[in-house]
C-alpha positions, 0 to 999 in steps of 0.5 A: 499486495498490501503490507508494511514498511519503514525506509530511510529518512528523507529531507523534509519538504516543508509539509506542515499540517499532518504531513500534507502541506500548507502550500499545496498545489492549487486545483480546479474547483470540482463541480457537478457530481464531484462538488462537495455537497453532491458527493455520494457519501456514507455519512453526510458531510464526512469522508469515511475512510478505512485501512488495515490494522495493523497500519505500518510505516512508510505507509502510515506514521505517528504513534498508534491511536484510535484503535490503531497499531503501530501507526495512526492514520489520523496523524496524516503521516506516512505515504497513504496517509499523506495521499489520503488527506490530500485527496480529502483536501481537494474534495473540500474536506477539512482534516476533522471531516475525515474518519477512519475505520480499522478494517482487516485486508481480507474483510475489505476485499471480500464481497458485501456492503461496507461501512465506509466510502473508500479503503486504502491499504496497498490493494493491488488492481487485478481483474478479479477484484475489479469485478467486485469493487471499483478501483481508483487510478494508480496512487503508487506503482509497485515492485515486488521484492524478496526477503530472506534471512542474512547468511542463508544461500538465498541472499546470494541470488542474483537472478530471477531464475536463481530462485527456483530452488528455494521454498518461497511464501507469501500471504494468501490472495496476494499479488506477491503469491501470484508473482511467485506462481506465474513468473518465478515458478519455483521447483517446490510449491509456494507456502501461503499464510494468512498474513504478512506477520505470519509469513514473517514468522515462517521465515524466522522459523526457517519453514521457508527460505524467502517470501516475496512482499511489495518493496517499500514494506521491506524497510520496516520488516528487516529494520523492525520486525525481522532484523536478522532479514535482508532484502535479497532483491527487487523483482522486475516488472512482468505483465501489466504494471502493478498499481495500488488504488483505492477501492469503492463499492461498485457503481460509486460516483465517488470513484470518478471524483477521486480519479480526478483528484489523483490525475491532478496529484500526479500531473502536479508532482504531488505524488512524486513528492510524497514518494520521495518523502516517505518511500525513499529506498533501493535495492538491486533488480533480480534480472 
């Protein structure tokens, strides 16, 4: 699933330029097809990236700008912002050589030509999507969570089975909806909405008892968008571990180059440091 959220403040890590870091770990110089001059790019000399608009914390940070709201991807702040600019740096791009397009999630995952190199907006890997796009390796492993209104019966649930009597909702075509159908299997058919914002509105109107969303997004939802809501709990991993990846047009050689960079970022602890900075938070797991 893709979404939003702001979680607790964590001690600064000495990251300087736009949340990235002037003393970032060194890396092996990329050569061959992955050398900057040889990269398969949409626009020569530029790394053209896209993300959803609205772009929410903790995935994105900074005040809205460049046509984005409420956060600005050009700031380099937030988890996906930091990851994106570190990928760019290791591919040889200066911050000024990275461009952003605002592209809605549903449009981004639809088949067809794209006017950018890669899309990053909490897109979960699944086999159906992988038939349409090339996915990078994981830049974040995901737990889903349930959000409900404070003081309602669903907030007293402690187990996965305890969710069955409740009416649940999720945005269309998301792994959150798939989790409800495959693993919770509630007594009543889950409700589907066009967006996360529509799902939040349905919860506020008490059309549903709770909704499923990726856990890091719950902080922004409960702290800013709907303060009368609370996190019921995280959902246990079921089946293949869910992961977020960048998506590329099918056959793009840039995918393999980004994979090399992401593998190095995981090995040298960069992704872990970014998680600690931007995605801190916890909630009980519903077992």
